[in-house]
C-alpha positions as CSV (number, residue, x, y, z in Angstrom):
1,M,33.0,8.2,8.4
2,P,32.2,9.9,11.6
3,P,30.7,7.8,14.1
4,E,27.6,9.9,13.9
5,S,26.8,9.4,10.7
6,Q,26.9,5.6,11.1
7,A,25.5,5.6,13.9
8,S,22.4,8.0,12.0
9,L,23.2,4.8,9.0
10,Q,22.2,2.0,11.1
11,R,19.6,3.2,12.8
12,S,17.7,4.0,9.8
13,A,19.3,-0.2,8.5
14,K,17.2,-1.0,10.9
15,R,13.9,1.1,10.8
16,L,13.4,-0.2,7.1
17,P,12.3,-4.0,7.4
18,L,9.3,-3.0,9.4
19,L,8.0,-0.5,6.7
20,L,9.0,-3.4,3.7
21,S,8.3,-6.6,5.8
22,V,4.8,-5.0,6.2
23,A,4.8,-3.5,2.6
24,G,6.0,-6.7,0.7
25,G,2.9,-8.7,2.6
26,A,0.5,-6.1,1.5
27,V,1.7,-7.2,-1.9
28,L,2.1,-10.5,-1.6
29,V,-1.8,-11.1,-0.5
30,D,-2.7,-8.5,-3.0
31,Q,-1.9,-10.3,-6.1
32,L,-2.1,-13.9,-4.1
33,L,-6.1,-12.3,-4.2
34,K,-6.3,-11.5,-7.4
35,L,-4.2,-14.5,-8.7
36,F,-7.2,-15.6,-7.5
37,A,-10.2,-13.7,-8.7
38,L,-8.3,-14.0,-12.4
39,H,-8.7,-18.2,-12.0
40,A,-12.1,-18.6,-10.0
41,L,-14.2,-15.6,-11.6
42,T,-15.8,-13.9,-14.3
43,A,-15.9,-10.6,-15.7
44,Q,-18.9,-9.1,-14.4
45,V,-20.2,-12.0,-12.8
46,P,-21.1,-10.9,-9.7
47,V,-20.9,-14.1,-6.4
48,P,-22.9,-12.8,-3.1
49,V,-20.5,-13.2,-0.6
50,F,-23.3,-12.0,2.1
51,G,-25.8,-11.7,-0.1
52,S,-26.4,-8.8,-2.4
53,W,-23.9,-6.9,-0.8
54,V,-21.0,-7.8,-0.8
55,Q,-20.5,-9.8,-3.7
56,L,-16.9,-10.9,-5.4
57,T,-17.4,-9.0,-9.2
58,L,-13.7,-9.4,-11.6
59,V,-13.2,-6.1,-13.5
60,R,-10.6,-5.0,-14.8
61,N,-10.3,-1.3,-14.0
62,A,-7.3,1.0,-16.8
63,G,-8.9,4.0,-14.9
64,A,-8.1,5.6,-10.6
65,A,-10.3,5.2,-7.9
66,F,-14.5,4.6,-9.1
67,S,-12.8,4.1,-12.8
68,L,-11.8,7.5,-13.5
69,G,-10.1,8.4,-16.0
70,S,-9.2,5.4,-17.7
71,S,-7.4,7.1,-20.5
72,A,-4.6,8.4,-18.5
73,T,-3.4,4.7,-17.2
74,W,0.2,4.9,-17.8
75,I,-0.1,9.0,-15.8
76,F,-1.1,6.5,-12.7
77,A,1.1,4.7,-13.1
78,L,3.4,7.2,-12.9
79,L,1.9,8.7,-10.1
80,G,2.4,4.8,-8.5
81,L,6.7,5.1,-9.0
82,A,6.8,8.9,-7.9
83,V,5.3,7.6,-4.8
84,V,7.1,4.9,-4.3
85,A,10.3,6.7,-4.8
86,I,9.3,9.3,-1.9
87,I,8.5,6.4,0.1
88,L,11.6,5.1,-0.2
89,W,13.9,8.3,-0.4
90,W,11.6,9.1,3.5
91,A,10.9,6.1,5.0
92,P,15.0,5.6,6.4
93,G,14.8,8.7,8.2
94,A,10.7,7.4,10.2
95,P,11.5,6.8,13.9
96,S,8.0,6.0,14.4
97,R,7.1,2.4,14.5
98,P,2.9,3.1,14.2
99,W,4.0,5.2,10.9
100,R,6.6,3.3,9.8
101,V,3.4,0.4,9.7
102,A,1.0,2.4,8.6
103,V,3.1,4.1,5.3
104,G,4.1,0.4,4.8
105,L,1.1,-0.3,4.2
106,F,0.3,2.3,2.4
107,L,3.2,1.6,0.2
108,G,1.9,-1.9,0.1
109,G,-1.5,-0.8,-1.9
110,V,0.0,1.2,-3.6
111,C,2.6,-1.3,-4.8
112,G,-0.2,-4.5,-5.7
113,N,-1.9,-1.7,-7.7
114,L,1.2,-0.8,-9.2
115,A,2.2,-3.8,-10.4
116,D,-1.0,-4.4,-11.8
117,R,-0.2,-1.4,-14.3
118,L,3.1,-2.4,-15.0
119,F,3.1,-5.9,-16.1
120,R,-1.4,-6.6,-16.7
121,P,-2.2,-6.0,-20.2
122,P,-3.0,-4.2,-22.7
123,A,1.4,-3.2,-21.8
124,L,3.2,-1.6,-19.7
125,L,2.5,1.2,-17.9
126,R,-0.8,0.6,-19.1
127,G,-2.2,-2.3,-17.6
128,A,-5.4,-2.8,-15.8
129,V,-5.6,-3.1,-12.1
130,I,-7.7,-6.1,-11.0
131,D,-11.0,-5.1,-9.0
132,Y,-12.9,-7.7,-7.2
133,I,-15.1,-6.8,-4.0
134,Q,-18.3,-5.4,-4.5
135,V,-20.0,-3.1,-1.4
136,R,-23.1,-2.4,-2.9
137,G,-23.5,0.3,-3.5
138,F,-19.8,1.5,-3.8
139,S,-17.4,0.9,-6.5
140,I,-15.8,-2.3,-7.1
141,F,-11.7,-2.7,-5.4
142,N,-9.3,-4.6,-4.5
143,F,-6.9,-5.7,-1.6
144,A,-4.2,-3.0,-2.4
145,D,-7.4,-0.5,-2.0
146,V,-8.4,-1.8,1.4
147,C,-4.4,-1.6,2.2
148,I,-4.3,2.5,1.0
149,T,-7.3,2.3,2.9
150,I,-6.8,1.6,6.5
151,S,-3.4,3.3,6.4
152,V,-4.4,7.2,5.6
153,I,-7.2,6.3,8.4
154,F,-4.0,4.7,10.5
155,M,-2.5,8.0,9.8
156,L,-5.1,10.5,10.7
157,F,-5.5,8.2,13.7
158,L,-1.6,9.1,14.6
159,L,-1.4,12.4,13.4
160,I,-4.7,13.0,15.6
161,R,-3.0,11.6,18.8
162,G,-0.4,13.1,18.4
163,V,2.0,11.1,16.7
164,R,4.3,12.3,13.9
165,P,5.9,11.1,11.2
166,G,9.3,12.4,11.9
167,G,10.9,14.0,15.5
168,A,11.8,12.6,18.3
169,L,10.9,8.6,18.8
170,S,8.3,7.4,21.5
171,S,10.1,6.3,24.8
172,A,9.2,2.0,23.3
173,D,10.8,2.9,20.1
174,A,13.9,4.2,21.9
175,A,14.3,1.2,24.1
176,H,13.9,-1.1,20.9
177,E,16.2,0.7,19.4
178,H,18.4,1.8,21.7
179,P,17.8,-1.5,24.8
180,G,20.1,-0.5,27.5
181,H,20.0,3.4,27.0
């Protein structure tokens, strides 16, 4: 293997742990909170956190955002798998640390809800997503949804600031990946 290719592979391998750590942390927190919700809450019975403004309400959501498309759960599962595959294909080439964090958070959110669709009842690819956070005047959602939303806002912020997802490394990232240069 040419030295340039070997160096490129090594840089790519150094980039994945941050993205995968953020994603793994998000999935872990998401699944632990869903486990808590399943054991501590009764379906459709709100528990006030901040009066009626924020409540914990257990819901099994077979659809997408706002419970849309509840009869197409398998399509959302397949889309989730496709998103994961695309991110994992793209991730090794992502030189920007902020983008690796943002995409890792997005990946964690997608994987958290995908795990529900794959492994929760009623069946493989048709599982209902566990939602439990209810904000007055809004839909019921979960930590994975929060991760996805925050990551999209972070990505938009990066784009507005001119930080591109690919291309040259920032000077801080270059110093981290190439110490002494």
